[in-house]
C-alpha positions as CSV (number, residue, x, y, z in Angstrom):
1,X,-22.5,24.8,6.9
2,X,-19.9,22.9,4.8
3,X,-16.4,22.0,5.7
4,X,-13.5,21.6,3.3
5,X,-11.6,18.9,5.1
6,X,-12.2,15.5,3.6
7,X,-13.4,12.6,5.8
8,X,-12.0,9.1,5.8
9,X,-15.0,8.0,3.8
10,X,-14.2,10.6,1.1
11,X,-10.6,9.4,0.8
12,X,-11.7,5.9,-0.3
13,X,-15.3,5.0,-0.7
14,X,-16.2,1.4,0.3
15,X,-17.2,0.6,-3.2
16,X,-13.9,1.8,-4.6
17,X,-12.1,-0.3,-1.9
18,X,-14.0,-3.4,-2.9
19,X,-13.5,-2.7,-6.6
20,X,-9.7,-2.4,-6.1
21,X,-9.6,-5.7,-4.1
22,X,-11.8,-7.4,-6.7
23,X,-9.6,-6.2,-9.6
24,X,-6.5,-7.5,-7.8
25,X,-8.2,-10.8,-7.1
26,X,-9.3,-11.1,-10.7
27,X,-5.8,-10.4,-12.0
28,X,-4.3,-13.0,-9.6
29,X,-6.9,-15.6,-10.6
30,X,-6.3,-15.1,-14.4
31,X,-2.5,-15.2,-13.9
32,X,-2.9,-18.4,-12.0
33,X,-5.0,-20.0,-14.7
34,X,-2.6,-19.0,-17.4
35,X,0.4,-20.2,-15.5
36,X,-1.2,-23.6,-14.8
37,X,-2.1,-24.1,-18.4
38,X,-5.9,-23.9,-18.1
39,X,-6.3,-22.4,-21.6
40,X,-4.3,-25.3,-23.2
41,X,-5.6,-28.7,-24.0
42,X,-5.5,-30.5,-20.6
43,X,-7.5,-33.3,-19.0
44,X,-10.6,-32.5,-17.0
45,X,-8.8,-33.3,-13.7
46,X,-5.9,-30.9,-14.5
47,X,-8.4,-28.1,-15.6
48,X,-10.4,-28.6,-12.4
49,X,-7.3,-28.4,-10.3
50,X,-6.3,-25.2,-12.0
51,X,-9.7,-23.6,-11.4
52,X,-9.7,-24.6,-7.8
53,X,-6.2,-23.2,-7.3
54,X,-7.1,-20.0,-9.1
55,X,-10.2,-19.5,-6.9
56,X,-8.1,-20.0,-3.8
57,X,-5.4,-17.6,-5.0
58,X,-8.1,-15.0,-6.0
59,X,-9.8,-15.3,-2.6
60,X,-6.6,-14.9,-0.7
61,X,-5.5,-11.9,-2.8
62,X,-9.0,-10.3,-2.4
63,X,-8.8,-10.5,1.4
64,X,-5.1,-9.4,1.5
65,X,-5.7,-6.3,-0.6
66,X,-8.8,-5.4,1.2
67,X,-7.1,-5.7,4.6
68,X,-3.8,-3.9,3.5
69,X,-5.5,-1.0,1.9
70,X,-8.0,-0.6,4.8
71,X,-5.1,-0.5,7.3
72,X,-3.2,2.0,5.2
73,X,-6.2,4.2,5.0
74,X,-6.3,4.2,8.8
75,X,-2.8,5.7,8.9
76,X,-3.9,8.7,6.9
77,X,-5.2,11.7,8.9
78,X,-8.0,13.2,6.8
79,X,-7.3,16.7,8.0
80,X,-3.8,16.5,6.7
81,X,-4.8,15.6,3.2
82,X,-5.6,19.1,2.0
83,X,-3.0,20.8,4.1
84,X,-0.2,22.2,2.0
85,X,3.3,21.1,2.9
86,X,6.1,23.5,2.1
87,X,9.0,21.6,3.6
88,X,10.7,18.3,2.9
89,X,8.4,15.5,4.2
90,X,11.1,13.3,5.8
91,X,12.6,16.1,7.9
92,X,11.7,16.5,11.6
93,X,9.1,19.0,12.6
94,X,11.4,20.7,15.1
95,X,14.4,22.4,13.5
96,X,16.9,21.9,16.3
97,X,20.3,23.3,15.3
98,X,23.4,21.9,16.9
99,X,25.0,24.1,19.5
100,X,28.4,25.7,19.0
101,X,31.2,23.1,19.1
102,X,28.9,20.2,18.3
103,X,29.5,18.4,15.1
104,X,26.5,16.2,14.2
105,X,28.6,14.5,11.4
106,X,31.9,14.0,13.2
107,X,32.5,10.6,11.6
108,X,32.4,12.0,8.1
109,X,34.6,15.0,8.9
110,X,37.6,12.9,9.8
111,X,37.8,14.1,13.4
112,X,39.7,11.5,15.4
113,X,38.1,12.6,18.7
114,X,34.6,11.5,17.6
């Protein structure tokens, strides 16, 4: 028996999660190397410092992206992914209408009593 609702593992497979974090870390490391002038003619000490700094930045960005994307995936309900939404997303679920005589936007209407 198969079910159509995706699981949390289907939303983002662990290898995809690691690949995304590795790609972000690689990008941050290369940007750090370029900004510190690693690819220009520098002394060995300056080049070594650039490599160490790039590795630290790449490690921090790898961990940060991995943690942030994992926490964002926990906020997603897998059962709600395939559910079709036919209303504005930011509106409340309950459609309470104001009673007679109530003006929810009294400040904008210019009513001095509000």
